[in-house]
C-alpha positions in Angstrom: -0.4 40.4 -8.1 -2.1 37.2 -7.2 -0.5 34.6 -5.0 -0.9 30.9 -5.7 -2.0 28.6 -2.9 0.8 26.5 -1.4 0.5 22.7 -1.2 -0.4 21.5 2.2 1.5 18.6 3.6 -0.5 15.9 5.2 1.2 13.9 7.9 2.4 10.5 6.6 2.2 11.5 2.9 4.7 13.0 0.5 4.1 16.5 -0.8 2.8 16.5 -4.4 4.6 18.4 -7.1 2.8 20.6 -9.6 2.5 17.8 -12.1 1.0 15.5 -9.5 4.0 13.2 -9.3 5.1 12.0 -5.9 8.1 13.8 -4.4 11.3 12.0 -3.7 14.2 10.6 -5.8 13.0 9.7 -9.3 9.3 9.1 -10.0 8.8 6.4 -7.4 10.2 8.1 -4.3 11.5 6.3 -1.3 8.8 3.5 -1.6 10.4 2.3 -4.9 13.8 2.1 -3.3 12.4 0.1 -0.4 10.7 -2.3 -2.8 13.8 -2.9 -4.8 15.8 -3.6 -1.6 13.0 -5.9 -0.4 13.2 -7.9 -3.6 17.0 -8.2 -3.7 17.2 -11.4 -1.6 14.6 -13.3 -3.6 16.2 -12.1 -6.8 19.5 -13.5 -5.5 17.7 -16.8 -4.9 16.5 -16.8 -8.5 20.0 -16.1 -9.7 21.3 -19.0 -7.6 18.6 -21.3 -9.1 19.6 -20.2 -12.6 23.2 -20.8 -11.8 22.5 -24.5 -11.2 22.0 -24.9 -14.9 25.7 -24.2 -15.5 28.3 -27.0 -15.5 29.1 -28.4 -12.0 32.1 -27.0 -10.0 32.5 -23.8 -11.9 33.0 -20.5 -10.2 30.0 -19.0 -11.9 27.9 -21.7 -10.4 29.4 -21.7 -6.9 29.6 -17.9 -6.2 25.9 -17.0 -6.5 24.8 -20.1 -4.6 27.2 -19.5 -1.8 26.3 -15.8 -1.6 22.6 -16.6 -1.5 23.0 -19.4 1.1 25.1 -17.1 3.4 23.0 -13.9 3.1 19.7 -14.3 1.3 17.2 -15.8 3.7 18.7 -14.0 6.7 18.6 -10.6 5.0 14.9 -11.0 4.3 14.2 -12.1 7.9 16.3 -9.3 9.4 14.3 -6.8 7.4 11.2 -8.4 8.7 12.3 -8.0 12.3 14.1 -4.6 12.0 11.5 -2.6 14.0 11.9 -5.0 16.9 15.7 -4.9 16.7 15.7 -1.1 16.7 14.0 -1.1 20.0 16.9 -2.7 21.7 20.0 -0.9 20.6 23.6 -1.1 21.8 24.6 1.7 24.2 28.0 3.2 23.7 30.5 3.5 26.6 30.3 6.8 28.5 33.9 7.8 27.5 33.5 6.9 23.8 35.2 9.0 21.2 33.4 7.4 18.3 30.3 9.3 17.4 29.0 6.6 15.0 29.1 3.8 17.5 25.4 3.1 17.6 25.0 3.2 13.8 28.0 1.0 13.1 27.2 -1.5 15.9 23.6 -1.8 14.6 24.8 -2.5 11.1 27.3 -5.1 12.3 24.7 -6.7 14.5 22.3 -7.0 11.6 25.0 -8.4 9.3 25.9 -11.1 11.9 22.3 -11.9 12.5 21.6 -12.2 8.7 24.4 -14.6 8.2 23.5 -16.7 11.2 19.8 -16.8 10.2 20.7 -17.8 6.7 22.9 -20.6 7.8 20.2 -21.8 10.3 17.5 -21.6 7.6 19.7 -23.6 5.2 20.3 -26.3 7.9 16.6 -26.5 8.8 15.5 -26.8 5.2 18.1 -29.5 4.4 17.2 -31.4 7.6 13.5 -31.2 6.7 14.1 -32.5 3.2 16.3 -35.3 4.6 13.6 -36.3 7.0 11.0 -36.7 4.2 13.5 -38.4 1.9 13.5 -35.7 -0.8 16.9 -34.1 -0.3 18.8 -32.5 -3.2 20.7 -29.3 -3.6 18.2 -27.9 -6.1 15.3 -28.6 -3.7 17.1 -26.9 -0.8 17.7 -23.8 -3.0 14.1 -23.9 -4.2 12.7 -24.1 -0.7 15.0 -21.3 0.6 14.1 -19.1 -2.3 10.4 -19.6 -1.6 11.0 -18.9 2.1 13.0 -15.7 1.2 10.3 -14.5 -1.1 7.6 -15.0 1.6 9.7 -13.1 4.1 10.4 -10.3 1.6 6.7 -9.9 0.8 5.6 -10.0 4.4 5.0 -6.7 6.3 7.5 -5.7 9.0 6.7 -6.8 12.6 5.0 -4.2 14.7 6.4 -3.0 17.9 4.1 -2.9 20.8 3.3 0.6 21.8 2.8 -0.1 25.4 5.6 -1.1 27.7 5.0 -4.0 29.9 5.5 -3.2 33.5 6.8 -5.9 35.7 4.8 -6.0 38.9 6.8 -5.4 42.1 6.8 -8.1 44.7 4.3 -7.6 47.5 5.5 -6.3 50.8 5.8 -9.0 53.4 3.1 -9.0 56.0 3.8 -8.6 59.7 3.5 -12.4 60.2 6.0 -13.0 57.4 8.5 -10.5 58.9 8.4 -12.2 62.3 9.1 -15.6 60.7 12.2 -14.3 58.9 13.9 -12.8 62.0 16.9 -14.8 63.3 16.6 -16.3 66.8 19.2 -13.9 68.4 17.7 -10.7 66.8 15.9 -8.2 69.1 
């Protein structure tokens, strides 16, 4: 009986199946899921732009625009900065009974950061358009959708591999030590 060679796994690559399709969920694997999540905020911006064609002050127009303005640009920017944010994680209290504290606090932190970045980007875009005299709601949405698409297509920030050591202050010299002694000290 002859044994078939096993597929070798190379570091950083998915193992290949017999029919040379990449491993992972579906045909695309994890990369396809990541791409769809990356393109979700710009797609929400396109939906918000399309909603502006509906009659004014209707719920179908207000809802996608409000959701995009509150979460779209910030979600793309948080994804861009996620490796840097992961470096500085919250530390749970020593007597904590909650095992998922780090995971939940990280998600809550990213949600709050996404909302605040979205509102900040909206205000900055509106202010810039006011400054040049070209302000309109449609132009703000268009500019924010372009900003969101640019952030979604950008690669994630890299984390520096080396830690920066803060130099210790130099030891005082004998002359400096004599100057610091109070008058009544021996």
